[in-house]
C-alpha positions as CSV (number, residue, x, y, z in Angstrom):
1,X,-7.4,-48.1,-10.1
2,X,-10.1,-46.2,-8.2
3,X,-8.0,-46.1,-5.1
4,X,-5.0,-44.6,-7.0
5,X,-7.3,-41.9,-8.5
6,X,-8.6,-41.2,-5.0
7,X,-5.1,-40.9,-3.6
8,X,-4.2,-38.6,-6.5
9,X,-7.2,-36.4,-5.9
10,X,-6.5,-36.2,-2.2
11,X,-2.9,-35.2,-2.9
12,X,-4.0,-32.5,-5.3
13,X,-6.5,-31.1,-2.8
14,X,-3.9,-31.1,-0.1
15,X,-1.5,-29.2,-2.4
16,X,-4.2,-26.7,-3.3
17,X,-5.0,-26.1,0.4
18,X,-1.4,-25.4,1.1
19,X,-1.2,-23.1,-1.9
20,X,-4.3,-21.2,-0.8
21,X,-2.8,-20.8,2.7
22,X,0.4,-19.4,1.3
23,X,-1.6,-17.0,-1.0
24,X,-3.6,-15.8,1.9
25,X,-0.4,-15.0,3.8
26,X,1.0,-13.1,0.8
27,X,-2.3,-11.1,0.4
28,X,-2.3,-10.3,4.2
29,X,1.3,-9.0,4.0
30,X,0.6,-7.0,0.9
31,X,-2.4,-5.4,2.5
32,X,-0.3,-4.4,5.5
33,X,2.3,-2.9,3.2
34,X,-0.4,-1.0,1.2
35,X,-1.8,0.4,4.5
36,X,1.7,1.6,5.5
37,X,2.2,3.2,2.1
38,X,-1.1,4.9,2.2
39,X,-0.3,6.4,5.6
40,X,3.1,7.6,4.2
41,X,1.4,9.1,1.2
42,X,-1.1,11.0,3.4
43,X,1.8,12.3,5.5
44,X,3.7,13.4,2.4
45,X,0.6,15.2,1.0
46,X,0.2,17.1,4.3
47,X,3.9,18.0,4.3
48,X,3.7,19.3,0.7
49,X,0.6,21.4,1.6
50,X,2.2,22.8,4.7
51,X,5.4,23.8,2.7
52,X,3.3,25.2,-0.1
53,X,1.3,27.3,2.4
54,X,4.4,28.5,4.1
55,X,6.0,29.5,0.7
56,X,2.9,31.4,-0.2
57,X,3.0,33.4,3.1
58,X,6.7,34.1,2.6
59,X,6.2,35.1,-1.0
60,X,3.5,37.7,0.1
61,X,5.6,38.9,3.0
62,X,8.6,39.4,0.7
63,X,6.8,41.3,-2.0
64,X,7.8,44.9,-2.5
65,X,5.1,47.5,-2.3
66,X,3.8,48.8,-5.7
67,X,5.3,52.2,-5.1
68,X,8.8,50.9,-4.4
């Protein structure tokens, strides 16, 4: 009886260790993906700022003088 319980507990611990390892792998992969997505977002923000600045300069350059 005690031996069966011990075997059952050891089996459950082994299963939990495997589950923890798999979860750690998933978390690691998710963090890598988050890092990539953050880099992409930063790049996109910079691109939008550059385009916005360029449009503002073009808008000022294309304005007609007030006396026109």
